[in-house]
C-alpha positions in Angstrom: 3.2 -32.1 33.2 5.5 -33.1 30.3 6.6 -30.6 27.8 5.8 -31.2 24.0 9.2 -31.7 22.2 9.7 -28.9 19.1 9.7 -30.8 15.9 13.4 -30.0 14.1 13.4 -30.5 9.9 17.4 -30.8 9.4 18.4 -31.9 5.1 21.8 -31.8 4.8 23.8 -31.1 1.2 27.2 -32.5 0.5 29.9 -34.5 2.3 30.4 -36.6 5.1 31.3 -33.8 6.8 27.9 -32.1 6.7 26.6 -35.7 7.6 28.7 -35.6 11.1 27.7 -32.3 11.8 24.3 -32.2 11.3 24.5 -34.8 13.9 26.0 -32.2 16.1 23.7 -30.1 15.0 20.7 -31.9 16.0 21.8 -33.0 19.6 22.8 -29.1 20.3 19.0 -28.3 19.8 18.1 -31.3 21.4 18.9 -29.8 24.6 16.4 -26.7 23.3 13.5 -29.3 23.8 13.5 -30.5 19.7 13.0 -33.9 18.4 14.0 -34.4 14.4 11.5 -35.3 12.1 11.1 -36.1 8.3 8.8 -34.0 7.3 9.0 -30.3 7.0 5.4 -29.9 7.1 5.7 -31.1 10.7 9.0 -28.5 11.7 8.9 -25.9 14.0 12.1 -25.2 13.1 13.8 -26.3 9.2 17.6 -26.0 8.9 19.4 -26.9 5.9 23.3 -27.7 6.4 24.1 -26.5 3.2 27.5 -27.6 0.7 29.2 -24.9 -1.7 31.6 -26.8 -3.4 28.4 -27.9 -6.7 27.7 -25.5 -9.0 25.3 -22.5 -8.5 25.1 -24.6 -5.0 23.3 -20.8 -3.6 20.9 -20.8 -6.3 20.1 -24.2 -5.2 19.9 -23.3 -1.7 17.5 -20.3 -2.5 15.7 -22.5 -4.5 15.0 -24.7 -2.1 13.7 -21.8 0.9 11.7 -20.7 -2.0 9.9 -24.2 -1.3 9.2 -23.4 2.7 7.4 -19.7 1.8 3.7 -21.5 1.9 4.5 -23.1 5.6 6.0 -19.5 6.8 2.4 -17.9 5.9 0.4 -20.8 7.3 2.9 -21.3 10.8 4.3 -17.8 11.4 6.4 -19.1 14.4 7.8 -21.8 12.1 12.0 -20.7 12.5 14.1 -21.4 9.4 17.8 -21.2 9.0 21.3 -21.8 6.8 23.8 -23.3 8.1 27.4 -24.6 6.5 29.2 -23.6 3.9 26.8 -21.4 1.5 26.0 -19.9 4.7 29.5 -19.2 5.6 29.9 -17.7 1.3 26.5 -15.7 1.8 25.8 -14.6 5.3 23.5 -12.0 5.7 23.0 -11.3 1.8 20.9 -14.6 2.7 18.1 -13.1 4.6 18.6 -10.1 2.4 17.6 -12.6 -0.6 14.8 -15.0 1.5 12.9 -12.4 4.6 11.7 -15.8 5.4 14.6 -16.8 6.9 15.8 -16.3 10.8 19.0 -17.6 11.4 22.3 -18.0 9.4 25.1 -20.0 10.9 28.6 -21.0 9.6 30.0 -24.4 9.9 32.6 -23.2 12.5 29.6 -21.6 14.2 26.8 -24.2 14.7 28.0 -24.5 18.9 26.3 -21.6 19.6 22.7 -22.8 18.5 20.9 -23.1 21.5 22.0 -19.0 21.8 21.0 -18.4 18.1 17.5 -20.2 18.5 17.0 -18.8 21.7 17.3 -15.3 19.9 15.1 -15.7 17.1 12.7 -16.9 19.7 12.6 -13.8 20.6 11.4 -12.2 17.3 15.2 -11.3 16.1 17.5 -12.7 13.5 20.3 -14.0 14.0 23.2 -14.2 12.0 26.9 -16.1 13.1 29.4 -16.3 9.9 33.0 -15.3 12.3 35.1 -17.8 12.4 35.3 -18.1 16.2 38.7 -18.5 18.7 37.4 -21.1 20.6 37.0 -24.5 19.5 33.3 -25.2 18.7 34.1 -29.0 19.8 34.9 -27.5 23.6 31.7 -26.0 23.4 29.9 -28.8 22.2 26.9 -30.7 24.6 28.1 -34.5 25.7 26.3 -36.6 23.0 23.3 -38.7 23.9 23.6 -42.2 25.0 21.6 -43.4 22.5 22.3 -46.3 20.8 23.5 -45.8 16.9 23.7 -48.2 14.1 27.4 -50.0 13.6 29.0 -47.4 11.8 29.7 -43.7 12.2 31.7 -40.5 11.6 34.1 -39.0 13.0 35.5 -35.5 12.5 39.1 -35.1 13.1 40.1 -32.2 10.9 38.8 -29.2 9.6 39.8 -26.4 6.8 42.4 -26.5 4.3 45.5 -24.4 3.8 46.3 -25.8 -0.1 44.2 -23.2 -1.9 43.9 -25.2 -5.0 42.7 -22.6 -7.6 39.0 -24.0 -8.1 38.1 -24.8 -4.1 35.7 -22.6 -1.9 36.8 -24.3 1.4 39.5 -22.0 2.9 37.3 -19.4 2.5 34.1 -21.4 3.7 35.9 -23.8 6.3 38.9 -21.2 7.1 42.7 -22.6 8.3 43.9 -26.3 9.2 43.3 -27.1 12.5 43.0 -30.7 14.1 41.5 -31.6 17.1 43.0 -33.3 19.7 43.7 -37.1 19.9 42.9 -37.9 23.4 39.2 -36.2 22.6 38.4 -37.8 19.1 39.5 -41.1 21.5 37.0 -40.5 24.2 34.4 -39.5 21.3 35.4 -42.8 19.4 35.0 -45.0 23.0 31.9 -43.6 23.6 30.4 -44.7 19.5 31.6 -48.0 21.0 29.9 -48.5 23.5 26.7 -47.3 21.6 26.8 -50.1 19.5 29.3 -48.8 16.4 31.5 -51.2 15.0 32.9 -48.6 12.1 34.6 -45.3 12.0 35.6 -42.8 9.4 37.4 -40.1 10.1 36.7 -37.2 8.6 38.5 -33.9 7.6 38.7 -31.6 4.5 42.3 -33.2 4.9 42.1 -35.8 6.7 45.9 -37.0 6.4 46.9 -33.7 7.1 46.2 -34.1 10.6 48.6 -33.1 13.7 46.4 -33.2 17.0 48.5 -36.2 17.9 51.9 -37.3 17.7 52.4 -39.2 14.5 49.7 -37.7 12.9 46.8 -39.1 11.0 49.1 -42.5 11.2 49.1 -42.5 14.8 46.1 -41.5 16.1 44.6 -44.7 13.8 47.0 -46.8 15.5 45.2 -45.6 19.4 41.8 -46.1 18.1 42.8 -49.8 16.7 43.4 -50.0 20.6 40.1 -49.7 21.5 37.8 -52.5 21.9 34.9 -53.6 20.3 35.9 -51.7 17.3 36.5 -53.4 14.6 37.0 -50.8 11.2 38.6 -47.5 10.8 37.9 -45.8 7.4 39.2 -42.0 6.6 38.9 -39.3 3.9 39.4 -37.3 2.3 43.3 -37.1 2.1 45.7 -34.9 -0.5 48.0 -36.9 -2.1 51.0 -34.4 -1.2 50.0 -36.1 3.0 50.0 -39.0 2.0 53.2 -40.1 4.6 55.4 -43.0 4.9 53.6 -44.0 8.5 50.4 -43.5 6.8 51.3 -45.8 3.7 52.7 -48.8 6.0 49.7 -48.7 8.1 47.9 -49.5 5.5 50.2 -52.8 5.4 50.6 -53.5 9.0 47.4 -51.9 10.8 44.4 -54.8 10.4 41.4 -52.8 11.5 42.2 -50.4 8.8 40.8 -50.9 5.7 41.7 -51.3 1.8 39.9 -48.8 0.9 41.3 -45.9 0.2 40.0 -42.0 -1.4 42.7 -40.3 -2.7 41.8 -37.4 -5.2 44.2 -36.6 -8.2 41.5 -33.5 -10.3 43.6 -34.5 -13.4 46.4 -36.3 -14.8 48.3 -33.4 -16.6 51.3 -31.5 -14.9 50.3 -28.4 -16.9 46.8 -28.6 -15.5 48.0 -30.0 -12.2 49.7 -26.6 -11.6 47.2 -24.4 -12.6 45.0 -26.0 -10.0 47.9 -25.1 -7.2 47.7 -28.9 -6.1 51.4 -28.7 -6.0 52.1 -32.1 -7.0 52.8 -34.2 -10.3 51.4 -37.4 -12.0 54.3 -39.2 -11.7 54.8 -38.6 -8.2 51.1 -39.3 -7.5 51.7 -42.8 -9.5 54.6 -43.4 -7.3 52.3 -43.1 -4.0 50.0 -45.5 -5.5 52.4 -47.7 -6.5 53.8 -47.9 -2.4 50.5 -48.4 -1.2 49.8 -51.2 -3.4 53.3 -52.0 -2.4 51.9 -51.9 1.3 49.2 -53.4 0.4 48.4 -55.4 -3.0 44.4 -55.6 -2.7 43.4 -51.8 -1.9 40.3 -50.8 -3.5 41.3 -47.0 -4.8 38.8 -43.9 -5.4 39.2 -40.7 -6.6 38.1 -37.4 -8.0 38.6 -35.8 -11.2 37.8 -32.4 -12.7 37.4 -32.1 -16.6 37.2 -29.0 -18.6 39.5 -26.6 -15.9 40.5 -23.5 -17.4 42.9 -24.2 -20.1 43.0 -27.9 -20.3 43.8 -28.9 -24.3 42.8 -32.2 -25.5 46.2 -33.5 -25.0 46.2 -33.0 -21.3 42.4 -34.4 -21.3 44.3 -37.4 -22.8 47.1 -37.2 -19.7 44.4 -38.0 -17.6 42.6 -40.9 -19.1 46.1 -42.2 -18.8 46.4 -41.4 -15.3 43.0 -43.6 -14.8 43.9 -46.4 -17.6 47.3 -46.8 -15.4 45.9 -46.7 -12.0 42.2 -48.8 -12.1 40.0 -47.1 -9.9 37.9 -49.3 -7.8 35.5 -46.0 -7.7 35.2 -42.8 -8.4 33.8 -39.3 -8.8 34.0 -37.2 -11.7 32.7 -33.5 -12.5 32.8 -30.5 -15.4 34.6 -27.8 -13.9 32.3 -24.8 -12.8 33.8 -21.7 -11.4 33.1 -20.9 -7.8 33.1 -16.9 -7.1 36.3 -15.6 -4.8 38.0 -18.4 -6.5 41.6 -18.0 -8.5 40.3 -20.3 -11.1 36.8 -17.8 -11.6 39.1 -15.7 -13.5 40.5 -17.6 -16.0 38.9 -18.5 -19.5 36.4 -21.1 -19.3 36.8 -24.7 -21.5 33.6 -24.4 -24.2 30.5 -26.4 -22.4 30.6 -28.5 -25.3 34.4 -29.8 -25.1 33.5 -30.3 -21.0 30.7 -32.7 -22.1 32.4 -34.2 -24.5 35.8 -35.1 -22.1 33.5 -36.1 -19.0 31.4 -38.6 -21.1 34.7 -40.7 -22.1 36.1 -39.9 -18.9 32.6 -41.5 -16.9 33.0 -44.1 -19.8 36.5 -45.7 -18.7 35.2 -45.0 -14.9 32.3 -47.3 -14.7 34.1 -49.7 -16.6 37.0 -50.2 -14.2 34.7 -49.9 -11.1 32.3 -52.4 -12.9 35.8 -55.0 -13.2 36.7 -54.3 -10.2 33.3 -55.3 -8.9 33.0 -58.6 -11.0 36.7 -59.3 -10.0 35.5 -59.6 -6.3 32.9 -62.9 -7.7 34.2 -65.7 -6.0 36.1 -64.1 -3.2 35.7 -64.3 0.1 35.0 -60.6 2.2 33.8 -59.8 6.0 30.5 -58.0 5.4 29.5 -55.3 8.0 25.6 -55.9 8.4 23.8 -53.0 8.6 20.2 -53.2 7.9 18.2 -55.7 6.3 17.9 -56.0 2.6 14.4 -55.5 0.5 13.7 -59.2 -0.1 12.5 -61.2 3.5 15.5 -62.6 5.5 18.1 -60.4 3.7 20.7 -58.7 5.2 22.3 -55.6 3.2 25.9 -54.1 4.9 29.6 -53.3 3.1 32.6 -55.4 2.8 36.0 -53.9 3.7 36.4 -52.2 0.4 32.9 -50.5 1.0 31.0 -52.3 -1.7 27.7 -52.7 -0.7 26.6 -56.6 -0.5 23.4 -58.0 -0.2 23.1 -61.8 1.6 20.6 -63.9 2.4 21.3 -64.6 6.3 18.1 -64.5 8.5 19.2 -64.8 11.5 21.7 -62.1 11.0 21.8 -58.7 13.2 22.9 -55.2 12.8 26.2 -54.6 13.8 27.3 -58.5 13.3 30.7 -59.2 10.6 30.2 -62.4 8.7 32.8 -64.1 6.5 30.8 -63.5 2.8 31.4 -65.8 -0.5 31.0 -63.4 -3.5 28.2 -65.0 -5.9 27.3 -62.5 -8.4 28.0 -58.4 -9.4 25.3 -56.0 -9.9 25.5 -52.3 -10.9 26.1 -50.6 -7.7 26.5 -54.0 -5.3 27.1 -57.4 -5.1 25.6 -60.5 -3.8 26.7 -63.3 -1.4 26.3 -66.1 0.8 27.1 -66.8 4.3 30.1 -69.0 4.9 
């Protein structure tokens, strides 16, 4: 008699690394008889994979947990867990504030989920937030052989040693650790065998990768030799680790896509020093210059924080000047919010009115740049990796090499196909095109 599968509702917050982690968590619990569900109401276990980057992240998790109280009352056997960076930061405090939580596990310990799940099934509560000595990737079960979509994330590096004054990552993810290149290549080959054609390499500081000869550039060249893997991307990078071989790879490796997310955070040297970024605005601009020499059509993306403690109007003007000089095709910008336990949290904050005003001005410039970059694509030919049907009959949607979303009337196209497309129109967040 076939055992009835248990249902896992897994909600993911934050970055692409959390998306990858959630996949591996689901796989780990799959060995315990769980299948994923999109409805919390149907679940035997609810697991929140959390992020601690945004303002009041912990409070938002507690608020989300409160929404599950009625489910716990209706289903006393329902198990509820919190994973990820908020779990790492808060630990047992989560259980104290929300007694309905059965399980708390940090991002470096989720390979132990099967043992922790078995513990909570016995009526015990489980907290695992230590940084384990063993490599979690050595202990995760082999990935199931089911077919995959045409794109996938692949974590190659975790943690950060940069200790930016605003950032909690070194405290929640730990020191920089790189996975051995041979294991990454084996996982990439497995993904390709299951239908993946584009892989995005992930790391909190991905270009600090040192798990194989030649660093990240060496890993990219090794992955480029895999038959069937057509596209390679990586994120997120630090300017100080943008070395010569990696810049050169952007100009010479056909499978490395012409898109780079390279956060700068501020254009003011004073603020960059206060942030402990360890680079200047001029150094960042020289890196951009060299990247464009290597790959003139590269599309650049960045991160910006406005209202960092001590930021004056003149400092903000330096940021606006840098943005104007670079010309970003995509960007992410935020008001500074203090993260407990970080050095900047102890400093005098900028007024909320100043933050709001600066953010509006910065975002207006960034949105104008993004729209200009998209409009400039009209009439150009791109190669689109089709990922899923569009909203209109016969339409397929996918991404260009520049990471633009593109919709094409292509009734005979299949997922995973890469097609030549001429861009015919530009909308707010996507492009329209026709097959060539």
